[in-house]
Each structure stands twice: as C-alpha cells, then as structure tokens.
C-alpha atoms as one frame of an Amber mdcrd trajectory, in Angstrom:
protein
 -25.613   1.454  20.881 -25.129   2.545  17.515 -26.440   6.286  18.130 -24.120
   6.676  21.250 -20.894   6.289  18.850 -21.532   9.451  17.116 -22.023  11.408
  20.285 -18.902   9.967  21.608 -17.066  10.814  18.597 -18.194  14.699  18.671
 -17.363  14.766  22.332 -13.726  13.504  21.620 -13.370  15.807  18.925 -14.584
  18.702  21.055 -12.180  17.547  23.946  -9.131  17.428  21.302  -9.796  20.991
  19.925  -9.976  22.115  23.199  -6.845  20.587  24.360  -4.994  22.219  20.997
  -6.390  25.736  22.084  -5.022  25.326  25.523  -1.672  23.935  24.597   0.203
  26.998  23.226  -0.672  26.713  20.008  -0.496  29.333  17.310  -2.595  32.748
  17.264  -2.346  35.451  15.197  -2.619  39.519  15.064  -4.469  40.853  12.059
  -5.249  44.307  10.518  -4.138  46.629   7.552  -0.950  48.892   6.740  -2.262
  52.618   5.783  -0.583  55.805   5.449  -2.233  59.256   5.702  -0.989  60.804
   2.409  -2.272  60.363  -0.952   0.857  59.630  -2.774   1.427  56.788  -4.729
   4.140  54.065  -3.581   7.074  53.322  -5.727   6.757  50.318  -7.855   9.501
  48.370  -6.156   8.040  49.345  -2.211   8.628  46.523   0.393   6.922  46.538
   3.437   7.917  44.884   6.569   5.460  44.329   9.327   6.703  42.907  13.190
   5.161  41.900  16.231   7.613  43.152  18.923   8.009  42.606  22.825   8.437
  46.229  23.677   8.289  45.700  27.527  12.012  46.892  28.460  12.211  50.347
  28.234  16.034  50.100  28.330  16.744  47.312  25.875  16.110  46.637  22.262
  12.328  45.375  21.553  12.410  41.350  20.644  10.810  40.503  17.280   8.277
  37.915  17.867   7.010  37.773  14.338   7.401  39.285  11.030   5.955  39.173
   7.395   7.333  40.828   4.440   5.010  42.272   1.731   6.297  42.929  -1.951
   3.638  45.375  -3.398   5.017  45.068  -6.666   3.114  48.411  -7.950   0.087
  47.984  -5.547  -0.875  50.359  -3.144  -2.155  50.830   0.492  -3.923  49.904
   2.617  -2.558  46.438   2.494  -3.653  43.423   4.956  -1.127  41.832   7.206
  -0.866  38.693   9.308   1.248  38.038  12.098   1.455  34.507  13.430   2.946
  33.701  17.018   2.752  30.893  19.312   0.642  31.638  22.457   3.618  30.212
  24.802   5.861  32.836  23.556   3.299  35.426  25.121   3.646  36.790  28.927
   0.689  38.344  30.166   2.737  40.908  32.005   4.670  42.310  28.829   3.896
  44.906  26.512   3.457  43.758  22.677   3.255  46.377  19.587   2.925  45.980
  15.817   5.835  48.203  14.182   5.838  48.583  10.196   8.139  50.245   7.665
   8.179  50.676   3.904  11.363  50.556   1.829  11.704  51.430  -1.812  15.302
  51.543  -3.675  17.027  50.784  -0.640  15.828  53.539   1.308  13.174  53.920
   4.209  10.441  55.893   3.104   7.867  55.117   5.549   7.819  54.133   9.155
   5.437  53.819  12.060   5.729  56.886  14.694   3.124  55.537  17.080   2.987
  52.433  19.288   0.185  49.910  17.992  -0.649  47.947  21.345  -1.617  44.071
  20.735  -2.487  40.815  22.506  -2.044  41.713  26.208  -3.583  44.078  28.848
  -7.122  44.079  26.663  -5.718  45.059  23.449  -6.859  43.785  20.437  -5.529
  40.986  17.877  -7.797  41.673  15.095  -8.615  44.753  12.689  -5.483  46.472
  14.038  -4.632  49.458  11.554  -1.088  50.704  11.726  -0.537  53.798  10.036
   2.980  54.654   8.391   4.250  58.215   7.983   6.466  59.577   5.606  10.257
  59.916   6.741  12.125  62.907   6.577
C-alpha cells in the first residue's frame, strides 16, 4: 500500500497542473526587438512593447499587455516578454506586437509592419519585431 501513495501523489499533481493550464491561466509572447540600421541608440532610449487586439478596423487597438525597457546605453536586439491571461484572448480576434523607441522625449523608431501573434496559427515565441527610424 505504501507504493501506491507516490503514484497517487503524482497523479494528483498532474491533475492540478492540467487544471491550472485549462483555467485561463497566464501565457506569454516572447521575442526580441531589432532594427535594420546600424546606428547606435541614444543613452536614454526607452522601448515600449505592446500586445494589442487589432481586430476592429474602425476602432483603436486595445492594449492587452505592455513592457517598458530602459536600455541605459544598451543596444538592440533586446528580448521582450509580454504576459497575458488566456481568458483575455478571443480565438476569432487578431493580435499583434507593436513597439516604439523614444529618446529625449521624442519618438525615434517605430514598427511599420504588423507582427501577428497568438491566434490563427501565429507564434507566441521567438517573434522578432523590427523597428524603423521615424522621419
């Protein structure tokens, strides 16, 4: 009977993990922010990365999650992680990652391409987001 206890404990743990995974728990989109040119970013550059619901063409995108990265003299590429709750995701909607870089209070880089994630077979890992210079 003592040998059955470890098996029961393992089965109970597997059941709890399965329940947690199915209960609208947390998930994430990961990747890195990159840029096409070789210029150095200013020392005070700040990156904002957002996970957006971009389903409605005639309405502003809804931000699901965001991360702010202070580079402190660092350069790109830089990794990001956007956490979200699975129960916030509607499988019929479209989700994209958006990024911008500001320095000295001015916008200097932004995404000009949609980077679809999560639904419709799109990835949630290793999503490279490329920003381009503004102006």
